[in-house]
C-alpha positions as CSV (number, residue, x, y, z in Angstrom):
1,M,-17.5,132.5,-133.9
2,T,-15.1,130.0,-135.2
3,E,-16.5,126.7,-136.9
4,I,-14.9,123.5,-136.7
5,S,-13.2,122.2,-140.0
6,S,-15.0,119.3,-141.4
7,D,-11.3,117.8,-141.8
8,V,-10.5,118.0,-138.2
9,I,-13.7,116.3,-137.0
10,R,-14.3,114.0,-139.9
11,G,-13.0,110.9,-138.1
12,Y,-15.5,111.5,-135.2
13,N,-18.7,111.9,-137.1
14,D,-19.3,108.1,-136.5
15,T,-18.9,108.5,-132.8
16,M,-21.3,111.7,-132.7
17,I,-24.0,109.7,-134.8
18,L,-23.5,106.5,-132.7
19,Y,-23.8,108.5,-129.5
20,L,-27.2,110.1,-130.5
21,L,-28.6,106.4,-131.4
22,L,-27.5,105.1,-128.0
23,N,-30.8,105.5,-126.5
24,E,-33.3,105.4,-129.4
25,P,-33.4,105.1,-133.2
26,S,-33.5,108.3,-135.2
27,Y,-33.6,109.7,-138.8
28,G,-31.0,111.7,-140.8
29,Y,-32.6,115.2,-140.4
30,E,-33.2,114.9,-136.6
31,L,-29.7,113.7,-136.2
32,S,-28.1,116.8,-138.2
33,K,-30.3,119.0,-136.1
34,Q,-29.2,117.4,-132.7
35,I,-25.5,117.6,-133.7
36,K,-26.0,121.4,-134.5
37,T,-27.7,122.0,-131.3
38,M,-25.2,120.0,-129.2
39,S,-22.2,121.7,-130.7
40,D,-23.8,125.2,-130.1
41,G,-23.9,125.8,-134.0
42,K,-20.1,125.2,-134.2
43,Y,-20.4,122.0,-136.2
44,I,-23.0,121.5,-138.9
45,I,-22.7,118.1,-140.6
46,K,-23.3,118.2,-144.3
47,E,-26.3,115.8,-145.7
48,T,-23.6,114.0,-148.0
49,T,-21.3,113.4,-145.0
50,L,-24.1,112.1,-142.8
51,Y,-25.7,109.7,-145.5
52,S,-22.2,108.5,-146.3
53,A,-21.5,107.7,-142.7
54,F,-24.7,105.8,-142.4
55,S,-23.9,103.8,-145.5
56,R,-20.3,103.0,-144.3
57,M,-21.6,102.1,-140.9
58,E,-24.4,100.0,-141.9
59,K,-22.2,98.1,-144.2
60,N,-19.9,97.5,-141.2
61,G,-22.9,96.4,-139.0
62,Y,-22.8,99.3,-136.6
63,I,-26.1,100.4,-137.4
64,E,-29.1,99.1,-139.1
65,S,-31.9,101.1,-141.0
66,F,-35.7,100.4,-141.0
67,V,-38.7,102.1,-142.6
68,M,-41.3,103.6,-140.6
69,E,-44.4,105.6,-141.6
70,T,-44.5,109.0,-140.1
71,G,-47.9,110.1,-138.4
72,D,-48.5,112.7,-141.1
73,G,-50.3,111.1,-143.9
74,G,-48.5,107.8,-144.4
75,K,-45.1,109.3,-145.5
76,K,-42.2,107.0,-145.0
77,R,-39.0,107.7,-143.3
78,T,-35.7,105.9,-142.9
79,Y,-34.5,105.3,-139.3
80,Y,-31.3,104.1,-138.0
81,R,-30.7,102.1,-134.9
82,I,-27.5,101.0,-133.2
83,T,-26.2,97.4,-133.1
84,E,-24.2,95.6,-130.6
85,P,-21.1,95.6,-132.9
86,G,-21.9,99.4,-132.9
87,R,-21.9,99.9,-129.3
88,A,-18.6,98.3,-129.1
89,Y,-17.2,100.2,-132.0
90,Y,-18.7,103.4,-130.1
91,N,-16.7,102.5,-127.0
92,E,-13.5,102.0,-129.1
93,K,-14.0,105.5,-130.6
94,C,-14.5,107.1,-127.1
95,E,-11.3,105.5,-125.9
96,E,-9.4,106.6,-129.0
97,W,-10.7,110.2,-128.4
98,L,-9.3,110.2,-125.0
99,L,-5.8,109.2,-126.1
100,T,-6.0,111.6,-129.1
101,K,-7.0,114.4,-126.8
102,E,-4.2,113.6,-124.2
103,V,-1.6,113.6,-127.2
104,V,-2.8,116.7,-128.9
105,E,-3.2,118.9,-125.8
106,K,0.5,118.4,-125.3
107,F,0.9,120.7,-128.3
108,I,-1.9,123.5,-127.6
109,Y,-0.6,126.6,-126.2
110,E,-2.9,128.2,-123.8
111,E,-2.5,131.7,-122.4
112,S,-3.2,130.5,-118.8
113,N,-0.5,128.2,-118.6
114,N,2.0,130.2,-120.6
115,G,3.0,127.1,-122.7
116,N,3.9,124.7,-119.6
117,N,2.1,121.5,-119.5
C-alpha cells in the first residue's frame, strides 16, 4: 500500500485537524488516531507535526487549548477546540482544496480516460 508523502499533505494538516474539532474538542493522541483511521492508514501524522500545528493554529487564534482531568485518577490532558476564526479558516482551506484539486487533476493521467480530460 502506498502511503501519502508528508510533503504532499503538509498544507492540509490544519484542515484535517480543524475538521475533527468542528463538533467537539479533542486531544492530540485521539486526533492522530482519527486521522489514521479516516485515511485507512494511508496517512499517519507524526506527533511533532501535530503539536507544531496545534501551536501555530493556537497562535493564529484558530484553536484554543484547555486542560481537563481525565476520569482515571485525576490525570490532566490538554484538549483543543476550534474558534470562530478557526471555522472561517477551515472554510477557506476547503475552498482552496477544491481549486487545488481541480488544477492538479488536469495533470494526472488515468488509464480510464487515456489522458483525455
